N, CA, C and O atoms as a GROMACS GRO file, in nm:
protein
  604
    1UNK      N    1   0.793   0.564  -4.241
    1UNK     CA    2   0.873   0.678  -4.284
    1UNK      C    3   1.020   0.646  -4.257
    1UNK      O    4   1.055   0.599  -4.149
    2UNK      N    5   1.102   0.673  -4.353
    2UNK     CA    6   1.245   0.647  -4.335
    2UNK      C    7   1.308   0.764  -4.261
    2UNK      O    8   1.325   0.872  -4.317
    3UNK      N    9   1.341   0.742  -4.136
    3UNK     CA   10   1.393   0.848  -4.052
    3UNK      C   11   1.539   0.879  -4.077
    3UNK      O   12   1.613   0.795  -4.129
    4UNK      N   13   1.579   0.998  -4.041
    4UNK     CA   14   1.719   1.035  -4.056
    4UNK      C   15   1.797   0.993  -3.932
    4UNK      O   16   1.920   1.004  -3.928
    5UNK      N   17   1.727   0.945  -3.830
    5UNK     CA   18   1.789   0.885  -3.713
    5UNK      C   19   1.898   0.971  -3.651
    5UNK      O   20   2.011   0.927  -3.633
    6UNK      N   21   1.863   1.091  -3.620
    6UNK     CA   22   1.959   1.181  -3.556
    6UNK      C   23   1.899   1.234  -3.426
    6UNK      O   24   1.780   1.263  -3.417
    7UNK      N   25   1.985   1.247  -3.327
    7UNK     CA   26   1.940   1.305  -3.200
    7UNK      C   27   1.909   1.454  -3.215
    7UNK      O   28   1.842   1.511  -3.130
    8UNK      N   29   1.955   1.515  -3.321
    8UNK     CA   30   1.933   1.657  -3.344
    8UNK      C   31   1.802   1.685  -3.417
    8UNK      O   32   1.761   1.800  -3.430
    9UNK      N   33   1.736   1.580  -3.464
    9UNK     CA   34   1.616   1.596  -3.544
    9UNK      C   35   1.500   1.652  -3.462
    9UNK      O   36   1.467   1.598  -3.356
   10UNK      N   37   1.439   1.759  -3.511
   10UNK     CA   38   1.322   1.818  -3.448
   10UNK      C   39   1.194   1.782  -3.521
   10UNK      O   40   1.088   1.768  -3.460
   11UNK      N   41   1.204   1.768  -3.653
   11UNK     CA   42   1.086   1.747  -3.735
   11UNK      C   43   1.126   1.675  -3.862
   11UNK      O   44   1.235   1.696  -3.915
   12UNK      N   45   1.037   1.588  -3.910
   12UNK     CA   46   1.060   1.519  -4.036
   12UNK      C   47   0.925   1.474  -4.092
   12UNK      O   48   0.841   1.424  -4.018
   13UNK      N   49   0.906   1.494  -4.222
   13UNK     CA   50   0.781   1.447  -4.285
   13UNK      C   51   0.801   1.445  -4.435
   13UNK      O   52   0.898   1.498  -4.488
   14UNK      N   53   0.706   1.382  -4.503
   14UNK     CA   54   0.703   1.379  -4.649
   14UNK      C   55   0.592   1.470  -4.698
   14UNK      O   56   0.483   1.472  -4.640
   15UNK      N   57   0.619   1.544  -4.804
   15UNK     CA   58   0.525   1.643  -4.857
   15UNK      C   59   0.511   1.626  -5.007
   15UNK      O   60   0.600   1.575  -5.076
   16UNK      N   61   0.396   1.672  -5.056
   16UNK     CA   62   0.373   1.682  -5.201
   16UNK      C   63   0.353   1.828  -5.234
   16UNK      O   64   0.277   1.898  -5.168
   17UNK      N   65   0.423   1.876  -5.338
   17UNK     CA   66   0.408   2.014  -5.384
   17UNK      C   67   0.272   2.026  -5.451
   17UNK      O   68   0.243   1.957  -5.549
   18UNK      N   69   0.187   2.116  -5.397
   18UNK     CA   70   0.053   2.135  -5.453
   18UNK      C   71   0.045   2.253  -5.548
   18UNK      O   72  -0.031   2.251  -5.644
   19UNK      N   73   0.124   2.357  -5.520
   19UNK     CA   74   0.124   2.472  -5.610
   19UNK      C   75   0.248   2.556  -5.586
   19UNK      O   76   0.315   2.544  -5.483
   20UNK      N   77   0.278   2.641  -5.684
   20UNK     CA   78   0.388   2.736  -5.674
   20UNK      C   79   0.328   2.875  -5.687
   20UNK      O   80   0.230   2.895  -5.758
   21UNK      N   81   0.386   2.970  -5.618
   21UNK     CA   82   0.337   3.107  -5.627
   21UNK      C   83   0.379   3.168  -5.760
   21UNK      O   84   0.469   3.116  -5.828
   22UNK      N   85   0.314   3.276  -5.798
   22UNK     CA   86   0.357   3.351  -5.915
   22UNK      C   87   0.498   3.401  -5.889
   22UNK      O   88   0.526   3.455  -5.782
   23UNK      N   89   0.587   3.383  -5.985
   23UNK     CA   90   0.727   3.424  -5.962
   23UNK      C   91   0.739   3.576  -5.939
   23UNK      O   92   0.691   3.656  -6.019
   24UNK      N   93   0.805   3.611  -5.830
   24UNK     CA   94   0.831   3.751  -5.799
   24UNK      C   95   0.979   3.782  -5.811
   24UNK      O   96   1.019   3.897  -5.831
   25UNK      N   97   1.062   3.678  -5.798
   25UNK     CA   98   1.206   3.694  -5.801
   25UNK      C   99   1.265   3.596  -5.902
   25UNK      O  100   1.206   3.491  -5.930
   26UNK      N  101   1.380   3.630  -5.956
   26UNK     CA  102   1.443   3.547  -6.059
   26UNK      C  103   1.482   3.408  -6.010
   26UNK      O  104   1.468   3.310  -6.082
   27UNK      N  105   1.531   3.400  -5.888
   27UNK     CA  106   1.587   3.274  -5.842
   27UNK      C  107   1.510   3.208  -5.728
   27UNK      O  108   1.555   3.108  -5.672
   28UNK      N  109   1.394   3.262  -5.692
   28UNK     CA  110   1.320   3.210  -5.577
   28UNK      C  111   1.178   3.172  -5.617
   28UNK      O  112   1.108   3.249  -5.684
   29UNK      N  113   1.136   3.054  -5.576
   29UNK     CA  114   0.997   3.011  -5.587
   29UNK      C  115   0.944   2.987  -5.447
   29UNK      O  116   1.018   2.942  -5.359
   30UNK      N  117   0.818   3.018  -5.426
   30UNK     CA  118   0.751   2.977  -5.302
   30UNK      C  119   0.666   2.857  -5.336
   30UNK      O  120   0.576   2.864  -5.421
   31UNK      N  121   0.695   2.746  -5.270
   31UNK     CA  122   0.617   2.625  -5.294
   31UNK      C  123   0.521   2.604  -5.178
   31UNK      O  124   0.552   2.635  -5.063
   32UNK      N  125   0.404   2.552  -5.210
   32UNK     CA  126   0.301   2.521  -5.111
   32UNK      C  127   0.280   2.370  -5.114
   32UNK      O  128   0.251   2.313  -5.219
   33UNK      N  129   0.295   2.308  -4.997
   33UNK     CA  130   0.293   2.162  -4.989
   33UNK      C  131   0.200   2.115  -4.879
   33UNK      O  132   0.166   2.189  -4.787
   34UNK      N  133   0.159   1.988  -4.891
   34UNK     CA  134   0.080   1.923  -4.787
   34UNK      C  135   0.148   1.791  -4.756
   34UNK      O  136   0.196   1.720  -4.845
   35UNK      N  137   0.152   1.757  -4.626
   35UNK     CA  138   0.215   1.631  -4.586
   35UNK      C  139   0.134   1.513  -4.640
   35UNK      O  140   0.016   1.527  -4.671
   36UNK      N  141   0.199   1.398  -4.650
   36UNK     CA  142   0.133   1.279  -4.703
   36UNK      C  143   0.005   1.245  -4.627
   36UNK      O  144  -0.092   1.199  -4.687
   37UNK      N  145   0.004   1.266  -4.496
   37UNK     CA  146  -0.116   1.235  -4.417
   37UNK      C  147  -0.213   1.353  -4.412
   37UNK      O  148  -0.314   1.347  -4.341
   38UNK      N  149  -0.184   1.460  -4.486
   38UNK     CA  150  -0.269   1.579  -4.500
   38UNK      C  151  -0.283   1.661  -4.372
   38UNK      O  152  -0.370   1.748  -4.364
   39UNK      N  153  -0.199   1.635  -4.270
   39UNK     CA  154  -0.215   1.706  -4.143
   39UNK      C  155  -0.132   1.834  -4.134
   39UNK      O  156  -0.160   1.920  -4.050
   40UNK      N  157  -0.029   1.849  -4.220
   40UNK     CA  158   0.060   1.965  -4.210
   40UNK      C  159   0.066   2.037  -4.344
   40UNK      O  160   0.086   1.975  -4.449
   41UNK      N  161   0.048   2.168  -4.338
   41UNK     CA  162   0.068   2.255  -4.454
   41UNK      C  163   0.203   2.322  -4.441
   41UNK      O  164   0.241   2.368  -4.333
   42UNK      N  165   0.276   2.327  -4.553
   42UNK     CA  166   0.407   2.391  -4.553
   42UNK      C  167   0.416   2.488  -4.670
   42UNK      O  168   0.378   2.454  -4.783
   43UNK      N  169   0.465   2.608  -4.642
   43UNK     CA  170   0.507   2.696  -4.751
   43UNK      C  171   0.656   2.717  -4.733
   43UNK      O  172   0.705   2.728  -4.620
   44UNK      N  173   0.728   2.722  -4.845
   44UNK     CA  174   0.873   2.729  -4.838
   44UNK      C  175   0.926   2.806  -4.958
   44UNK      O  176   0.893   2.775  -5.072
   45UNK      N  177   1.009   2.906  -4.930
   45UNK     CA  178   1.081   2.976  -5.036
   45UNK      C  179   1.208   2.896  -5.065
   45UNK      O  180   1.286   2.866  -4.974
   46UNK      N  181   1.227   2.863  -5.193
   46UNK     CA  182   1.345   2.785  -5.231
   46UNK      C  183   1.423   2.858  -5.339
   46UNK      O  184   1.367   2.933  -5.418
   47UNK      N  185   1.552   2.834  -5.342
   47UNK     CA  186   1.636   2.882  -5.451
   47UNK      C  187   1.614   2.782  -5.566
   47UNK      O  188   1.665   2.671  -5.562
   48UNK      N  189   1.537   2.824  -5.667
   48UNK     CA  190   1.498   2.731  -5.773
   48UNK      C  191   1.613   2.691  -5.864
   48UNK      O  192   1.602   2.595  -5.940
   49UNK      N  193   1.726   2.765  -5.858
   49UNK     CA  194   1.843   2.722  -5.935
   49UNK      C  195   1.912   2.604  -5.867
   49UNK      O  196   1.968   2.518  -5.934
   50UNK      N  197   1.907   2.600  -5.736
   50UNK     CA  198   1.971   2.493  -5.660
   50UNK      C  199   1.880   2.373  -5.638
   50UNK      O  200   1.926   2.259  -5.633
   51UNK      N  201   1.749   2.399  -5.625
   51UNK     CA  202   1.653   2.294  -5.591
   51UNK      C  203   1.521   2.321  -5.663
   51UNK      O  204   1.423   2.360  -5.599
   52UNK      N  205   1.518   2.301  -5.795
   52UNK     CA  206   1.394   2.329  -5.869
   52UNK      C  207   1.284   2.230  -5.830
   52UNK      O  208   1.308   2.110  -5.820
   53UNK      N  209   1.163   2.282  -5.809
   53UNK     CA  210   1.049   2.199  -5.774
   53UNK      C  211   0.933   2.230  -5.869
   53UNK      O  212   0.922   2.340  -5.923
   54UNK      N  213   0.849   2.130  -5.889
   54UNK     CA  214   0.730   2.149  -5.970
   54UNK      C  215   0.612   2.083  -5.900
   54UNK      O  216   0.630   2.006  -5.805
   55UNK      N  217   0.493   2.114  -5.946
   55UNK     CA  218   0.372   2.056  -5.887
   55UNK      C  219   0.379   1.904  -5.894
   55UNK      O  220   0.422   1.847  -5.995
   56UNK      N  221   0.336   1.840  -5.786
   56UNK     CA  222   0.334   1.695  -5.768
   56UNK      C  223   0.469   1.634  -5.732
   56UNK      O  224   0.479   1.511  -5.720
   57UNK      N  225   0.574   1.714  -5.716
   57UNK     CA  226   0.700   1.659  -5.664
   57UNK      C  227   0.677   1.610  -5.522
   57UNK      O  228   0.606   1.674  -5.444
   58UNK      N  229   0.738   1.498  -5.488
   58UNK     CA  230   0.735   1.446  -5.351
   58UNK      C  231   0.866   1.482  -5.283
   58UNK      O  232   0.974   1.456  -5.336
   59UNK      N  233   0.855   1.544  -5.165
   59UNK     CA  234   0.971   1.591  -5.092
   59UNK      C  235   0.982   1.525  -4.955
   59UNK      O  236   0.881   1.497  -4.890
   60UNK      N  237   1.104   1.501  -4.914
   60UNK     CA  238   1.134   1.456  -4.777
   60UNK      C  239   1.199   1.576  -4.710
   60UNK      O  240   1.305   1.622  -4.754
   61UNK      N  241   1.138   1.628  -4.604
   61UNK     CA  242   1.183   1.750  -4.539
   61UNK      C  243   1.210   1.722  -4.391
   61UNK      O  244   1.133   1.652  -4.325
   62UNK      N  245   1.321   1.776  -4.342
   62UNK     CA  246   1.355   1.761  -4.200
   62UNK      C  247   1.410   1.893  -4.147
   62UNK      O  248   1.467   1.972  -4.222
   63UNK      N  249   1.393   1.914  -4.018
   63UNK     CA  250   1.456   2.025  -3.946
   63UNK      C  251   1.539   1.963  -3.834
   63UNK      O  252   1.493   1.875  -3.762
   64UNK      N  253   1.663   2.011  -3.822
   64UNK     CA  254   1.754   1.957  -3.720
   64UNK      C  255   1.838   2.069  -3.661
   64UNK      O  256   1.865   2.169  -3.727
   65UNK      N  257   1.878   2.052  -3.535
   65UNK     CA  258   1.960   2.153  -3.468
   65UNK      C  259   2.108   2.136  -3.497
   65UNK      O  260   2.187   2.226  -3.472
   66UNK      N  261   2.145   2.021  -3.551
   66UNK     CA  262   2.285   1.992  -3.582
   66UNK      C  263   2.289   1.900  -3.702
   66UNK      O  264   2.193   1.828  -3.729
   67UNK      N  265   2.398   1.902  -3.775
   67UNK     CA  266   2.416   1.808  -3.885
   67UNK      C  267   2.489   1.682  -3.842
   67UNK      O  268   2.505   1.588  -3.920
   68UNK      N  269   2.534   1.678  -3.716
   68UNK     CA  270   2.602   1.561  -3.663
   68UNK      C  271   2.500   1.454  -3.627
   68UNK      O  272   2.397   1.485  -3.566
   69UNK      N  273   2.526   1.331  -3.665
   69UNK     CA  274   2.432   1.222  -3.638
   69UNK      C  275   2.404   1.204  -3.489
   69UNK      O  276   2.293   1.166  -3.451
   70UNK      N  277   2.503   1.230  -3.406
   70UNK     CA  278   2.484   1.210  -3.262
   70UNK      C  279   2.416   1.329  -3.194
   70UNK      O  280   2.391   1.326  -3.074
   71UNK      N  281   2.385   1.433  -3.272
   71UNK     CA  282   2.316   1.549  -3.216
   71UNK      C  283   2.408   1.650  -3.151
   71UNK      O  284   2.361   1.754  -3.104
   72UNK      N  285   2.538   1.621  -3.148
   72UNK     CA  286   2.630   1.717  -3.086
   72UNK      C  287   2.632   1.845  -3.167
   72UNK      O  288   2.613   1.844  -3.289
   73UNK      N  289   2.657   1.954  -3.098
   73UNK     CA  290   2.658   2.084  -3.165
   73UNK      C  291   2.768   2.089  -3.268
   73UNK      O  292   2.876   2.031  -3.250
   74UNK      N  293   2.740   2.158  -3.377
   74UNK     CA  294   2.841   2.176  -3.480
   74UNK      C  295   2.954   2.261  -3.424
   74UNK      O  296   2.931   2.351  -3.344
   75UNK      N  297   3.075   2.230  -3.466
   75UNK     CA  298   3.187   2.313  -3.419
   75UNK      C  299   3.186   2.445  -3.495
   75UNK      O  300   3.086   2.479  -3.559
   76UNK      N  301   3.292   2.518  -3.489
   76UNK     CA  302   3.297   2.651  -3.549
   76UNK      C  303   3.293   2.650  -3.701
   76UNK      O  304   3.266   2.753  -3.763
   77UNK      N  305   3.319   2.535  -3.760
   77UNK     CA  306   3.314   2.526  -3.906
   77UNK      C  307   3.169   2.521  -3.953
   77UNK      O  308   3.084   2.465  -3.885
   78UNK      N  309   3.142   2.580  -4.066
   78UNK     CA  310   3.010   2.570  -4.126
   78UNK      C  311   2.992   2.434  -4.191
   78UNK      O  312   3.089   2.360  -4.207
   79UNK      N  313   2.870   2.400  -4.229
   79UNK     CA  314   2.846   2.268  -4.287
   79UNK      C  315   2.918   2.250  -4.420
   79UNK      O  316   2.954   2.137  -4.454
   80UNK      N  317   2.939   2.356  -4.495
   80UNK     CA  318   3.013   2.343  -4.622
   80UNK      C  319   3.159   2.306  -4.594
   80UNK      O  320   3.218   2.228  -4.667
   81UNK      N  321   3.216   2.364  -4.487
   81UNK     CA  322   3.354   2.334  -4.451
   81UNK      C  323   3.369   2.189  -4.407
   81UNK      O  324   3.468   2.124  -4.438
   82UNK      N  325   3.270   2.140  -4.335
   82UNK     CA  326   3.274   2.001  -4.290
   82UNK      C  327   3.271   1.909  -4.411
   82UNK      O  328   3.344   1.810  -4.415
   83UNK      N  329   3.187   1.940  -4.510
   83UNK     CA  330   3.177   1.858  -4.630
   83UNK      C  331   3.310   1.855  -4.706
   83UNK      O  332   3.348   1.753  -4.763
   84UNK      N  333   3.381   1.967  -4.706
   84UNK     CA  334   3.509   1.975  -4.778
   84UNK      C  335   3.620   1.900  -4.704
   84UNK      O  336   3.720   1.863  -4.765
   85UNK      N  337   3.603   1.879  -4.575
   85UNK     CA  338   3.710   1.821  -4.494
   85UNK      C  339   3.741   1.677  -4.534
   85UNK      O  340   3.853   1.630  -4.513
   86UNK      N  341   3.644   1.607  -4.591
   86UNK     CA  342   3.671   1.471  -4.635
   86UNK      C  343   3.557   1.377  -4.601
   86UNK      O  344   3.467   1.412  -4.524
   87UNK      N  345   3.562   1.260  -4.658
   87UNK     CA  346   3.454   1.163  -4.644
   87UNK      C  347   3.441   1.110  -4.502
   87UNK      O  348   3.337   1.056  -4.465
   88UNK      N  349   3.546   1.126  -4.421
   88UNK     CA  350   3.540   1.072  -4.285
   88UNK      C  351   3.442   1.150  -4.197
   88UNK      O  352   3.395   1.098  -4.095
   89UNK      N  353   3.410   1.273  -4.236
   89UNK     CA  354   3.318   1.355  -4.159
   89UNK      C  355   3.179   1.352  -4.222
   89UNK      O  356   3.134   1.454  -4.275
   90UNK      N  357   3.112   1.240  -4.217
   90UNK     CA  358   2.980   1.226  -4.274
   90UNK      C  359   2.879   1.302  -4.187
   90UNK      O  360   2.884   1.296  -4.065
   91UNK      N  361   2.787   1.374  -4.253
   91UNK     CA  362   2.685   1.449  -4.181
   91UNK      C  363   2.548   1.424  -4.242
   91UNK      O  364   2.537   1.362  -4.348
   92UNK      N  365   2.445   1.472  -4.175
   92UNK     CA  366   2.310   1.462  -4.229
   92UNK      C  367   2.299   1.528  -4.366
   92UNK      O  368   2.220   1.484  -4.450
   93UNK      N  369   2.377   1.632  -4.390
   93UNK     CA  370   2.371   1.703  -4.518
   93UNK      C  371   2.402   1.610  -4.635
   93UNK      O  372   2.357   1.634  -4.747
   94UNK      N  373   2.479   1.505  -4.611
   94UNK     CA  374   2.514   1.411  -4.718
   94UNK      C  375   2.391   1.337  -4.772
   94UNK      O  376   2.394   1.287  -4.884
   95UNK      N  377   2.286   1.329  -4.692
   95UNK     CA  378   2.166   1.255  -4.731
   95UNK      C  379   2.062   1.342  -4.802
   95UNK      O  380   1.959   1.291  -4.845
   96UNK      N  381   2.089   1.471  -4.816
   96UNK     CA  382   1.990   1.563  -4.872
   96UNK      C  383   2.050   1.645  -4.985
   96UNK      O  384   2.172   1.658  -4.997
   97UNK      N  385   1.961   1.699  -5.069
   97UNK     CA  386   2.003   1.777  -5.184
   97UNK      C  387   2.001   1.927  -5.159
   97UNK      O  388   2.066   2.003  -5.230
   98UNK      N  389   1.927   1.970  -5.058
   98UNK     CA  390   1.909   2.113  -5.032
   98UNK      C  391   1.920   2.136  -4.882
   98UNK      O  392   1.844   2.078  -4.805
   99UNK      N  393   2.014   2.219  -4.841
   99UNK     CA  394   2.038   2.245  -4.699
   99UNK      C  395   2.046   2.395  -4.677
   99UNK      O  396   2.119   2.465  -4.747
  100UNK      N  397   1.970   2.444  -4.580
  100UNK     CA  398   1.974   2.586  -4.541
  100UNK      C  399   1.988   2.595  -4.390
  100UNK      O  400   1.952   2.502  -4.318
  101UNK      N  401   2.041   2.706  -4.343
  101UNK     CA  402   2.054   2.731  -4.200
  101UNK      C  403   1.977   2.857  -4.167
  101UNK      O  404   1.990   2.959  -4.234
  102UNK      N  405   1.895   2.850  -4.062
  102UNK     CA  406   1.815   2.966  -4.026
  102UNK      C  407   1.765   2.957  -3.885
  102UNK      O  408   1.822   2.887  -3.801
  103UNK      N  409   1.656   3.029  -3.858
  103UNK     CA  410   1.605   3.036  -3.722
  103UNK      C  411   1.453   3.026  -3.720
  103UNK      O  412   1.382   3.091  -3.797
  104UNK      N  413   1.405   2.940  -3.629
  104UNK     CA  414   1.262   2.940  -3.597
  104UNK      C  415   1.241   3.062  -3.510
  104UNK      O  416   1.300   3.073  -3.402
  105UNK      N  417   1.157   3.155  -3.555
  105UNK     CA  418   1.148   3.282  -3.483
  105UNK      C  419   1.010   3.315  -3.428
  105UNK      O  420   0.997   3.410  -3.351
  106UNK      N  421   0.906   3.242  -3.463
  106UNK     CA  422   0.773   3.280  -3.417
  106UNK      C  423   0.677   3.163  -3.426
  106UNK      O  424   0.688   3.077  -3.514
  107UNK      N  425   0.583   3.161  -3.331
  107UNK     CA  426   0.476   3.063  -3.331
  107UNK      C  427   0.342   3.135  -3.316
  107UNK      O  428   0.333   3.237  -3.249
  108UNK      N  429   0.239   3.080  -3.380
  108UNK     CA  430   0.102   3.130  -3.362
  108UNK      C  431   0.012   3.012  -3.334
  108UNK      O  432   0.021   2.907  -3.398
  109UNK      N  433  -0.077   3.030  -3.235
  109UNK     CA  434  -0.178   2.929  -3.210
  109UNK      C  435  -0.295   2.953  -3.304
  109UNK      O  436  -0.336   3.068  -3.325
  110UNK      N  437  -0.348   2.846  -3.361
  110UNK     CA  438  -0.466   2.859  -3.446
  110UNK      C  439  -0.589   2.876  -3.359
  110UNK      O  440  -0.590   2.841  -3.241
  111UNK      N  441  -0.692   2.931  -3.419
  111UNK     CA  442  -0.814   2.957  -3.343
  111UNK      C  443  -0.883   2.830  -3.296
  111UNK      O  444  -0.957   2.834  -3.198
  112UNK      N  445  -0.859   2.718  -3.364
  112UNK     CA  446  -0.924   2.593  -3.324
  112UNK      C  447  -0.862   2.533  -3.198
  112UNK      O  448  -0.918   2.439  -3.141
  113UNK      N  449  -0.748   2.586  -3.154
  113UNK     CA  450  -0.684   2.537  -3.033
  113UNK      C  451  -0.613   2.404  -3.049
  113UNK      O  452  -0.553   2.353  -2.955
  114UNK      N  453  -0.620   2.346  -3.167
  114UNK     CA  454  -0.559   2.215  -3.192
  114UNK      C  455  -0.433   2.222  -3.277
  114UNK      O  456  -0.354   2.128  -3.281
  115UNK      N  457  -0.414   2.336  -3.345
  115UNK     CA  458  -0.300   2.346  -3.436
  115UNK      C  459  -0.215   2.467  -3.403
  115UNK      O  460  -0.257   2.560  -3.334
  116UNK      N  461  -0.093   2.463  -3.455
  116UNK     CA  462   0.004   2.569  -3.432
  116UNK      C  463   0.072   2.599  -3.565
  116UNK      O  464   0.081   2.513  -3.653
  117UNK      N  465   0.120   2.720  -3.579
  117UNK     CA  466   0.193   2.759  -3.699
  117UNK      C  467   0.331   2.808  -3.657
  117UNK      O  468   0.342   2.895  -3.571
  118UNK      N  469   0.434   2.752  -3.718
  118UNK     CA  470   0.573   2.790  -3.690
  118UNK      C  471   0.629   2.865  -3.810
  118UNK      O  472   0.602   2.830  -3.925
  119UNK      N  473   0.706   2.970  -3.782
  119UNK     CA  474   0.770   3.051  -3.886
  119UNK      C  475   0.921   3.039  -3.873
  119UNK      O  476   0.977   3.052  -3.764
  120UNK      N  477   0.986   3.014  -3.987
  120UNK     CA  478   1.130   2.997  -3.990
  120UNK      C  479   1.187   3.085  -4.101
  120UNK      O  480   1.127   3.095  -4.208
  121UNK      N  481   1.301   3.148  -4.076
  121UNK     CA  482   1.366   3.230  -4.178
  121UNK      C  483   1.506   3.175  -4.205
  121UNK      O  484   1.584   3.150  -4.113
  122UNK      N  485   1.535   3.156  -4.333
  122UNK     CA  486   1.667   3.110  -4.377
  122UNK      C  487   1.730   3.223  -4.458
  122UNK      O  488   1.734   3.217  -4.581
  123UNK      N  489   1.778   3.325  -4.389
  123UNK     CA  490   1.840   3.438  -4.456
  123UNK      C  491   1.746   3.509  -4.552
  123UNK      O  492   1.789   3.555  -4.658
  124UNK      N  493   1.621   3.520  -4.516
  124UNK     CA  494   1.523   3.588  -4.600
  124UNK      C  495   1.434   3.494  -4.678
  124UNK      O  496   1.328   3.534  -4.724
  125UNK      N  497   1.476   3.370  -4.694
  125UNK     CA  498   1.387   3.269  -4.752
  125UNK      C  499   1.303   3.215  -4.637
  125UNK      O  500   1.356   3.166  -4.538
  126UNK      N  501   1.172   3.225  -4.652
  126UNK     CA  502   1.082   3.194  -4.540
  126UNK      C  503   1.017   3.058  -4.554
  126UNK      O  504   0.998   3.005  -4.664
  127UNK      N  505   0.983   3.003  -4.438
  127UNK     CA  506   0.912   2.875  -4.431
  127UNK      C  507   0.806   2.887  -4.324
  127UNK      O  508   0.827   2.951  -4.221
  128UNK      N  509   0.690   2.826  -4.348
  128UNK     CA  510   0.591   2.813  -4.241
  128UNK      C  511   0.540   2.669  -4.241
  128UNK      O  512   0.524   2.606  -4.346
  129UNK      N  513   0.517   2.620  -4.122
  129UNK     CA  514   0.460   2.488  -4.101
  129UNK      C  515   0.336   2.505  -4.015
  129UNK      O  516   0.342   2.568  -3.909
  130UNK      N  517   0.224   2.451  -4.059
  130UNK     CA  518   0.102   2.459  -3.980
  130UNK      C  519   0.043   2.320  -3.968
  130UNK      O  520   0.018   2.252  -4.068
  131UNK      N  521   0.021   2.278  -3.842
  131UNK     CA  522  -0.031   2.145  -3.820
  131UNK      C  523  -0.060   2.122  -3.673
  131UNK      O  524  -0.055   2.215  -3.592
  132UNK      N  525  -0.092   1.997  -3.638
  132UNK     CA  526  -0.128   1.965  -3.501
  132UNK      C  527  -0.012   1.985  -3.403
  132UNK      O  528   0.104   1.961  -3.435
  133UNK      N  529  -0.048   2.031  -3.283
  133UNK     CA  530   0.052   2.047  -3.177
  133UNK      C  531   0.138   1.922  -3.163
  133UNK      O  532   0.260   1.930  -3.148
  134UNK      N  533   0.074   1.807  -3.167
  134UNK     CA  534   0.143   1.681  -3.144
  134UNK      C  535   0.262   1.663  -3.236
  134UNK      O  536   0.367   1.616  -3.193
  135UNK      N  537   0.247   1.700  -3.363
  135UNK     CA  538   0.356   1.681  -3.460
  135UNK      C  539   0.460   1.793  -3.455
  135UNK      O  540   0.576   1.771  -3.490
  136UNK      N  541   0.420   1.912  -3.413
  136UNK     CA  542   0.511   2.026  -3.416
  136UNK      C  543   0.565   2.064  -3.278
  136UNK      O  544   0.638   2.163  -3.266
  137UNK      N  545   0.530   1.989  -3.174
  137UNK     CA  546   0.575   2.017  -3.038
  137UNK      C  547   0.726   2.028  -3.023
  137UNK      O  548   0.773   2.114  -2.948
  138UNK      N  549   0.806   1.945  -3.093
  138UNK     CA  550   0.952   1.955  -3.074
  138UNK      C  551   1.012   2.088  -3.121
  138UNK      O  552   1.123   2.122  -3.081
  139UNK      N  553   0.940   2.161  -3.204
  139UNK     CA  554   0.993   2.288  -3.254
  139UNK      C  555   0.994   2.392  -3.143
  139UNK      O  556   0.904   2.397  -3.060
  140UNK      N  557   1.099   2.474  -3.144
  140UNK     CA  558   1.112   2.582  -3.046
  140UNK      C  559   1.193   2.694  -3.112
  140UNK      O  560   1.256   2.673  -3.215
  141UNK      N  561   1.190   2.811  -3.052
  141UNK     CA  562   1.271   2.920  -3.106
  141UNK      C  563   1.417   2.878  -3.092
  141UNK      O  564   1.470   2.865  -2.982
  142UNK      N  565   1.481   2.858  -3.207
  142UNK     CA  566   1.618   2.806  -3.208
  142UNK      C  567   1.672   2.816  -3.350
  142UNK      O  568   1.597   2.836  -3.445
  143UNK      N  569   1.803   2.801  -3.363
  143UNK     CA  570   1.865   2.792  -3.495
  143UNK      C  571   1.853   2.649  -3.545
  143UNK      O  572   1.875   2.554  -3.470
  144UNK      N  573   1.818   2.634  -3.673
  144UNK     CA  574   1.795   2.501  -3.729
  144UNK      C  575   1.850   2.490  -3.871
  144UNK      O  576   1.872   2.590  -3.940
  145UNK      N  577   1.870   2.367  -3.911
  145UNK     CA  578   1.901   2.334  -4.049
  145UNK      C  579   1.775   2.282  -4.115
  145UNK      O  580   1.704   2.199  -4.058
  146UNK      N  581   1.746   2.329  -4.234
  146UNK     CA  582   1.643   2.272  -4.319
  146UNK      C  583   1.714   2.175  -4.413
  146UNK      O  584   1.812   2.211  -4.477
  147UNK      N  585   1.664   2.053  -4.420
  147UNK     CA  586   1.719   1.952  -4.507
  147UNK      C  587   1.606   1.901  -4.597
  147UNK      O  588   1.500   1.862  -4.546
  148UNK      N  589   1.626   1.900  -4.728
  148UNK     CA  590   1.521   1.856  -4.819
  148UNK      C  591   1.582   1.776  -4.933
  148UNK      O  592   1.695   1.800  -4.975
  149UNK      N  593   1.503   1.682  -4.981
  149UNK     CA  594   1.538   1.606  -5.101
  149UNK      C  595   1.408   1.558  -5.165
  149UNK      O  596   1.304   1.548  -5.101
  150UNK      N  597   1.420   1.529  -5.293
  150UNK     CA  598   1.305   1.470  -5.363
  150UNK      C  599   1.309   1.319  -5.341
  150UNK      O  600   1.416   1.259  -5.330
  151UNK      N  601   1.189   1.260  -5.335
  151UNK     CA  602   1.186   1.114  -5.317
  151UNK      C  603   1.144   1.047  -5.445
  151UNK      O  604   1.135   0.924  -5.451
   0.00000   0.00000   0.00000
């Protein structure tokens, strides 16, 4: 797996879009994906005007606490402001096509005792990740960036 090599990285995996929900909103699709190794299920609400997805698209998805490669906290500027500042301020966002900022707000243990489900909200666009504790252990209640691109 080609890592984003950041100290701020909490999670990273490759997914295939398996299905899309029936459209309820003009600009939002909910995509349902499975990781390449089939161990993690992901549902994600996306702005389909900014990041259109279809069945069988391959996605590279990461969650990080900072967009700085060294993991240092972002300063008071938002990631869009950093991008406008110039090429000298390279960030993780430069490597991805879709970036959102939100909060991991809830965890549920699965009944099998081996898996966990994490819930994340990006300003009302929701994400859930369900998979083995081992892969999702780095996640915690915290503010995070979602970074996604097609591969």
